[in-house]
C-alpha positions as CSV (number, residue, x, y, z in Angstrom):
1,M,-1.1,56.8,-50.2
2,T,-0.6,57.1,-53.8
3,A,2.0,54.8,-55.8
4,G,4.1,57.8,-56.4
5,R,4.5,58.7,-52.8
6,A,5.1,55.1,-51.6
7,R,8.1,55.0,-53.8
8,L,9.6,58.2,-52.3
9,R,9.2,57.3,-48.7
10,R,11.4,53.8,-49.7
11,T,13.8,55.7,-50.8
12,A,14.3,57.9,-48.3
13,A,14.3,54.6,-46.1
14,L,17.1,53.2,-47.9
15,L,19.0,56.6,-48.0
16,L,18.6,56.2,-44.2
17,L,19.7,53.3,-43.8
18,A,22.9,53.6,-46.2
19,A,23.3,56.7,-44.1
20,A,23.0,54.7,-40.8
21,F,25.5,52.2,-41.2
22,Q,27.8,53.8,-43.1
23,T,31.4,54.4,-41.8
24,G,35.1,55.8,-43.2
25,P,36.1,52.2,-44.2
26,A,32.7,51.4,-45.6
27,H,33.1,53.8,-47.9
28,A,36.9,53.1,-49.1
29,Q,35.4,49.7,-49.8
30,S,32.5,50.9,-51.7
31,R,34.9,53.0,-54.0
32,A,36.5,49.6,-55.0
33,A,33.7,47.9,-55.8
34,A,31.6,50.6,-57.8
35,Q,34.4,50.4,-60.2
36,V,34.0,47.2,-61.3
37,K,33.2,46.9,-64.8
38,P,31.0,44.3,-66.3
39,L,32.4,42.2,-69.3
40,D,31.8,43.5,-72.6
41,D,30.5,40.0,-74.0
42,P,26.9,39.2,-74.4
43,K,27.5,35.7,-75.3
44,A,29.5,35.2,-71.8
45,V,27.8,33.4,-68.8
46,V,29.6,33.2,-65.4
47,T,30.6,29.5,-65.1
48,W,32.4,29.6,-61.3
49,G,32.7,32.8,-59.2
50,A,33.8,33.7,-55.6
51,S,33.7,36.7,-53.7
52,A,36.4,39.2,-53.4
53,D,38.0,40.3,-49.9
54,R,41.3,41.3,-48.7
55,L,43.7,38.8,-47.9
56,G,46.7,40.2,-45.9
57,D,49.7,42.0,-48.2
58,G,51.0,40.4,-51.3
59,V,54.1,38.4,-51.8
60,A,56.4,39.4,-54.8
61,D,57.1,37.4,-57.5
62,R,54.5,34.5,-56.2
63,S,52.6,32.1,-58.2
64,Y,49.4,30.5,-57.2
65,R,47.8,27.6,-58.7
66,L,44.1,27.8,-58.1
67,I,41.6,25.0,-58.4
68,V,37.8,26.0,-59.5
69,H,35.2,24.0,-60.3
70,T,33.1,24.6,-63.4
71,S,29.2,24.8,-63.4
72,V,27.7,25.7,-67.0
73,A,30.0,24.6,-70.4
74,G,31.2,26.5,-72.7
75,S,33.7,27.8,-75.0
76,G,35.8,30.9,-75.5
77,M,36.9,31.2,-71.2
78,R,37.8,34.0,-70.2
79,V,39.0,35.1,-66.4
80,R,38.5,38.2,-64.4
81,L,41.2,38.8,-62.2
82,S,40.8,41.5,-59.3
83,N,42.4,44.3,-57.2
84,A,39.8,45.3,-55.8
85,F,40.9,46.2,-52.3
86,G,44.4,47.0,-53.8
87,D,45.9,50.1,-53.2
88,R,48.3,50.4,-56.1
89,P,48.1,49.2,-59.7
90,L,48.9,45.1,-59.5
91,T,50.8,43.1,-62.5
92,F,50.3,39.6,-63.7
93,D,53.1,38.8,-66.0
94,S,51.9,35.4,-66.7
95,V,49.0,33.7,-66.1
96,Y,47.9,29.9,-67.7
97,A,44.8,27.7,-67.6
98,G,44.2,23.9,-67.7
99,V,42.8,21.1,-66.4
100,R,43.4,19.2,-63.3
101,R,44.5,15.9,-63.0
102,A,45.3,15.3,-59.7
103,G,46.4,17.6,-56.8
104,A,48.7,20.6,-58.6
105,A,49.3,18.5,-61.8
106,L,47.4,18.8,-65.0
107,V,46.4,16.8,-67.8
108,P,49.0,17.0,-70.4
109,G,48.9,19.1,-73.1
110,S,46.0,21.2,-71.3
111,N,47.9,24.0,-69.9
112,R,47.4,27.0,-72.0
113,R,48.8,31.2,-71.6
114,L,45.9,33.3,-71.1
115,T,46.3,36.9,-73.0
116,F,44.9,40.4,-71.6
117,D,43.8,42.6,-75.1
118,G,46.3,40.5,-76.9
119,A,48.9,41.2,-74.4
120,R,50.8,38.4,-72.2
121,S,51.1,40.6,-69.2
122,V,48.3,42.9,-67.4
123,T,48.6,46.0,-64.9
124,V,45.5,46.2,-62.9
125,P,44.8,49.7,-61.2
126,A,43.7,49.9,-57.8
127,G,40.5,48.6,-57.3
128,E,39.8,47.4,-60.5
129,V,39.5,43.7,-62.7
130,A,40.8,42.5,-65.9
131,Y,39.4,40.5,-68.0
132,S,41.0,38.0,-70.3
133,D,41.0,37.3,-73.4
134,P,38.5,34.4,-74.7
135,L,40.4,31.4,-74.7
136,P,40.0,28.8,-77.7
137,G,38.4,25.2,-77.4
138,R,35.5,24.5,-75.1
139,L,35.2,24.2,-70.9
140,P,33.2,20.8,-70.3
141,A,31.1,21.5,-66.6
142,A,31.9,20.0,-64.0
143,T,35.6,20.5,-64.3
144,D,38.4,21.1,-62.3
145,L,39.9,24.5,-64.0
146,V,43.4,25.6,-62.9
147,V,43.9,29.1,-63.0
148,S,48.0,29.4,-62.2
149,I,48.9,33.2,-62.1
150,H,52.8,35.3,-61.6
151,T,53.0,38.3,-59.8
152,P,56.1,40.1,-60.2
153,D,55.1,42.6,-58.0
154,A,52.5,42.1,-55.5
155,A,52.4,44.3,-52.3
156,G,50.2,46.1,-50.3
157,P,46.8,44.9,-49.4
158,A,45.8,41.8,-51.7
159,T,42.3,40.6,-53.3
160,G,41.1,36.9,-53.1
161,H,38.6,35.1,-50.8
162,G,39.7,33.2,-47.9
163,M,37.7,30.4,-47.3
164,A,37.3,28.7,-50.3
165,M,37.0,24.9,-48.9
166,Q,39.4,24.0,-51.6
167,T,43.6,23.2,-52.0
168,S,45.2,25.2,-54.1
169,Y,49.3,25.4,-54.6
170,A,51.0,28.2,-54.4
171,T,55.3,28.7,-55.3
172,Q,58.2,31.2,-55.4
173,G,59.2,32.5,-59.1
174,D,57.2,31.9,-62.5
175,H,56.0,28.3,-63.0
176,T,52.6,28.7,-64.7
177,G,53.5,26.9,-67.7
178,E,54.5,23.9,-66.0
179,E,52.0,20.6,-66.2
180,G,53.8,19.0,-63.2
181,A,53.2,19.9,-59.6
182,G,57.0,19.7,-58.7
183,S,57.3,23.2,-58.0
184,W,53.8,23.4,-56.5
185,T,54.9,22.4,-52.9
186,D,52.8,25.2,-51.0
187,T,49.5,24.7,-50.4
188,T,46.7,27.2,-49.1
189,G,42.6,26.9,-48.5
190,S,42.2,30.6,-50.1
191,W,42.1,32.1,-54.2
192,Y,44.2,34.9,-54.3
193,Y,43.2,37.4,-57.3
194,L,41.0,35.1,-59.3
195,D,37.2,36.2,-59.1
196,S,35.1,34.8,-61.9
197,V,35.5,32.4,-64.8
198,S,32.8,32.7,-67.9
199,V,32.1,31.4,-70.9
200,R,30.1,32.0,-73.8
201,P,27.3,28.5,-73.3
202,G,25.2,29.1,-76.3
203,A,22.2,31.4,-76.6
204,G,19.6,31.5,-74.1
205,I,21.4,30.1,-71.5
206,G,22.3,32.0,-68.0
207,A,23.3,31.9,-64.4
208,V,22.2,32.0,-60.7
209,V,24.3,34.0,-58.3
210,A,23.8,32.8,-54.8
211,L,24.5,35.8,-52.3
212,G,24.9,34.8,-48.8
213,D,27.1,33.8,-46.0
214,S,29.2,31.3,-44.5
215,I,26.6,28.2,-45.2
216,T,26.6,29.7,-48.2
217,D,30.5,29.8,-48.6
218,G,30.4,26.1,-47.5
219,W,31.5,25.6,-43.9
220,A,31.2,22.3,-42.6
221,S,30.6,20.8,-45.6
222,T,33.5,18.5,-46.7
223,T,36.7,20.6,-47.9
224,D,38.0,19.4,-51.8
225,Q,34.8,17.6,-52.6
226,N,32.7,20.6,-53.3
227,R,29.7,20.3,-51.4
228,R,28.4,23.2,-50.4
229,W,25.0,24.0,-51.5
230,P,25.2,26.3,-54.8
231,D,27.9,23.1,-55.9
232,Y,24.6,20.5,-55.4
233,L,22.1,23.3,-57.5
234,A,24.8,22.9,-60.0
235,R,24.5,19.7,-60.3
236,R,20.7,19.4,-60.2
237,L,21.0,22.5,-63.1
238,Q,22.9,20.5,-64.9
239,S,20.8,17.6,-65.8
240,A,17.5,19.6,-65.6
241,R,15.2,21.3,-68.5
242,T,16.3,24.7,-67.6
243,A,17.5,27.6,-69.6
244,V,20.2,28.4,-66.3
245,K,23.1,26.1,-66.2
246,G,25.9,28.8,-64.4
247,V,26.4,28.9,-60.8
248,A,28.0,31.7,-59.1
249,D,28.8,31.0,-55.0
250,E,29.1,34.5,-54.1
251,G,28.9,33.6,-49.8
252,I,31.8,35.1,-47.2
253,S,31.7,33.5,-44.3
254,G,30.4,36.2,-41.2
255,N,29.3,38.7,-44.0
256,K,26.3,40.9,-42.8
257,V,23.8,42.2,-45.3
258,L,24.6,45.6,-43.3
259,A,27.4,46.1,-42.2
260,D,30.6,45.7,-43.1
261,G,33.1,43.3,-41.5
262,A,33.7,39.8,-42.7
263,G,33.9,40.4,-46.3
264,Q,32.0,44.2,-47.9
265,S,28.2,44.5,-46.5
266,A,25.9,42.3,-49.0
267,L,24.7,46.0,-50.4
268,N,28.0,47.0,-50.3
269,R,29.4,44.5,-52.6
270,L,26.4,43.4,-54.8
271,Q,27.8,45.4,-57.6
272,R,31.2,43.9,-57.9
273,D,29.8,40.6,-57.0
274,V,26.4,39.8,-58.2
275,L,25.5,42.7,-61.2
276,S,28.8,43.0,-62.9
277,Q,28.7,39.0,-63.6
278,P,28.2,38.1,-67.1
279,G,24.6,36.3,-67.8
280,V,23.4,36.3,-64.8
281,R,19.9,35.8,-64.6
282,T,18.8,35.3,-60.6
283,V,19.7,36.2,-57.8
284,L,19.0,33.6,-54.5
285,L,19.6,35.7,-51.5
286,F,20.4,33.6,-48.1
287,E,21.9,36.1,-45.8
288,G,20.8,38.0,-42.7
289,V,21.6,35.6,-39.8
290,N,25.1,37.3,-38.9
291,D,23.0,40.6,-39.2
292,L,20.4,39.5,-36.2
293,K,23.4,37.5,-33.6
294,A,25.4,39.7,-33.9
295,H,23.7,41.9,-31.1
296,S,24.2,45.2,-32.6
297,G,20.5,46.4,-32.5
298,V,19.2,45.5,-36.1
299,T,15.5,45.0,-36.2
300,A,13.8,43.0,-38.4
301,Q,12.7,46.7,-40.1
302,D,16.5,47.0,-40.5
303,L,17.0,43.8,-42.3
304,I,14.3,43.8,-44.6
305,A,14.7,47.4,-45.4
306,G,18.1,45.7,-46.6
307,Y,16.6,42.9,-48.6
308,R,14.5,45.7,-50.8
309,E,17.4,47.6,-51.6
310,I,18.5,45.0,-53.0
311,I,15.7,43.4,-54.9
312,D,15.2,47.3,-55.8
313,R,18.6,47.4,-57.5
314,A,18.5,43.9,-58.6
315,H,14.9,44.4,-60.3
316,A,16.6,47.6,-61.7
317,A,19.2,45.7,-63.9
318,G,16.9,43.3,-65.1
319,K,17.6,40.5,-62.6
320,C,14.9,38.7,-60.7
321,V,15.2,37.5,-56.9
322,V,14.6,34.1,-54.9
323,G,14.0,35.4,-51.5
324,S,15.6,32.4,-48.9
325,T,14.1,32.3,-45.2
326,I,17.3,32.5,-42.5
327,G,17.6,29.3,-40.9
328,P,17.5,28.1,-37.3
329,F,20.5,28.2,-35.0
330,K,19.1,27.8,-31.9
331,G,22.1,26.2,-29.8
332,W,24.2,28.9,-31.6
333,P,26.7,30.5,-28.7
334,E,24.6,33.6,-29.8
335,W,21.3,32.6,-30.0
336,D,18.6,34.2,-27.8
337,P,14.9,34.7,-27.5
338,A,15.6,38.4,-29.1
339,A,17.6,37.3,-32.2
340,E,14.8,34.8,-32.8
341,A,12.0,36.9,-32.7
342,V,13.6,38.8,-35.6
343,R,14.6,35.7,-37.2
344,Q,10.9,34.6,-37.4
345,E,8.9,38.3,-38.5
346,V,11.8,38.3,-41.2
347,N,11.3,34.9,-42.3
348,Q,7.6,36.2,-42.4
349,F,8.0,39.1,-44.6
350,V,10.3,36.9,-47.1
351,R,7.3,34.0,-47.1
352,T,4.2,36.5,-47.5
353,S,5.2,39.9,-49.1
354,G,5.7,39.0,-52.6
355,E,8.5,41.7,-52.9
356,P,11.1,38.4,-53.9
357,D,9.8,36.9,-57.6
358,A,10.2,33.5,-55.5
359,V,11.1,32.1,-52.3
360,T,13.4,29.0,-51.1
361,D,12.1,28.4,-47.5
362,F,15.4,27.0,-46.2
363,D,14.4,27.6,-42.7
364,H,11.3,24.6,-43.2
365,I,14.1,22.6,-44.8
366,L,16.3,22.3,-42.4
367,R,14.7,22.6,-39.1
368,S,13.9,20.1,-36.5
369,P,9.9,19.3,-36.1
370,Y,10.4,18.8,-32.7
371,D,12.0,22.5,-31.6
372,Q,11.3,24.4,-35.0
373,E,14.1,26.7,-33.6
374,R,16.8,24.0,-34.1
375,M,18.0,22.6,-36.8
376,L,17.4,18.9,-37.2
377,P,20.5,17.2,-36.2
378,F,20.6,15.0,-39.3
379,F,21.9,18.2,-41.0
380,D,23.7,19.4,-38.5
381,G,27.2,20.1,-39.7
382,G,27.9,20.2,-35.7
383,D,27.8,24.0,-34.1
384,H,23.7,24.1,-35.4
385,I,24.1,27.1,-37.3
386,H,25.9,24.9,-40.2
387,P,24.7,22.5,-42.5
388,N,26.6,19.5,-43.4
389,D,26.6,17.9,-46.8
390,K,23.5,15.8,-46.1
391,G,21.8,19.3,-45.1
392,M,24.0,20.9,-48.1
393,A,22.1,18.7,-50.7
394,A,18.6,19.1,-49.0
395,M,18.8,22.9,-49.4
396,A,19.7,22.7,-53.3
397,D,16.8,20.2,-53.6
398,A,14.0,22.9,-51.9
399,V,14.7,25.1,-55.0
400,D,12.4,25.6,-57.2
401,L,14.5,25.0,-60.7
402,K,11.6,27.2,-62.7
403,S,12.0,29.8,-59.8
404,L,15.3,30.0,-61.5
405,D,15.0,30.9,-65.0
406,C,13.5,34.1,-64.5
407,A,13.0,37.6,-67.3
408,R,12.3,40.9,-66.3
């Protein structure tokens, strides 16, 4: 078979895959993802990111004080506010950024107003995002950045990230400019409307995006301690001799590669959550266990076709892809021999196909030597599928940092 005919067959297979898993709601959600514009700043690199999803209905005259942890240091910090799942325009009339001292309190003098094309407020159309202007000054690595936002007219579907594994704060009325914690009496475990922060770190510095599900999202790691495996990876990168320093955690709990459900599928959110992020050099793909354990009829070939589409689209955007094997989950209620057989076949593809640019073998790191279908108890967060803090650290240690410093 010629190379051209092989490419045509692959394209046809991907189109059939997309059609097979397309539904009405998925199509509507995909429109929001397709409209997200990249940041027009070649010097910018993402220093924090979290996947957007629908979070119930917005509340008018509500303020959020959002705590996020940076990876790469740099100047000219910018935030990205998202109305990806909104059904109407959304106005942010006051947005501030500062450095956290403790709880909802900021370091005195650090809280500064952000502007949007020079204005203090911005209205974001449904399905779109807005980038702030660069903030003068330097933002250090591993900083608890505090972004405070006020929405005077929020209504309809709200956009945000549900399982933050981080305590943030909320209140009624506009208290964004205050540095004290007195007004911020409500707590939340979600991030509202904020889905990305970028900086200008200097020439030659890039970022990696971790695309995944609840393991990447940090479930079973310690809340408020930044112990997700991408956090541990960010700490390794800061002290390593590598040009990749930025890390964006684009995991969603329950997420699948092929089908919408717990968030848009990896295929449907790839452009918004990954490829539109500034300065991304490499995508670390670690997803698939939710597809195969759902008993929805997904085969190994279905999942491999999904991986191939992600790889092809990332390559077309000039990004490298590090593929990772699916970890063991025997003992989880949905495990059965059929799902295990699919997992083994998919992992064999990841390890041996040569289609990803590099491989991280999370299965090898997490599994027990005595029963390779189970997670090592030392790493088990208690439910036999999600690693604990030690398991998260071991996953980060398993990543070959040189594989992230990739160019196409």
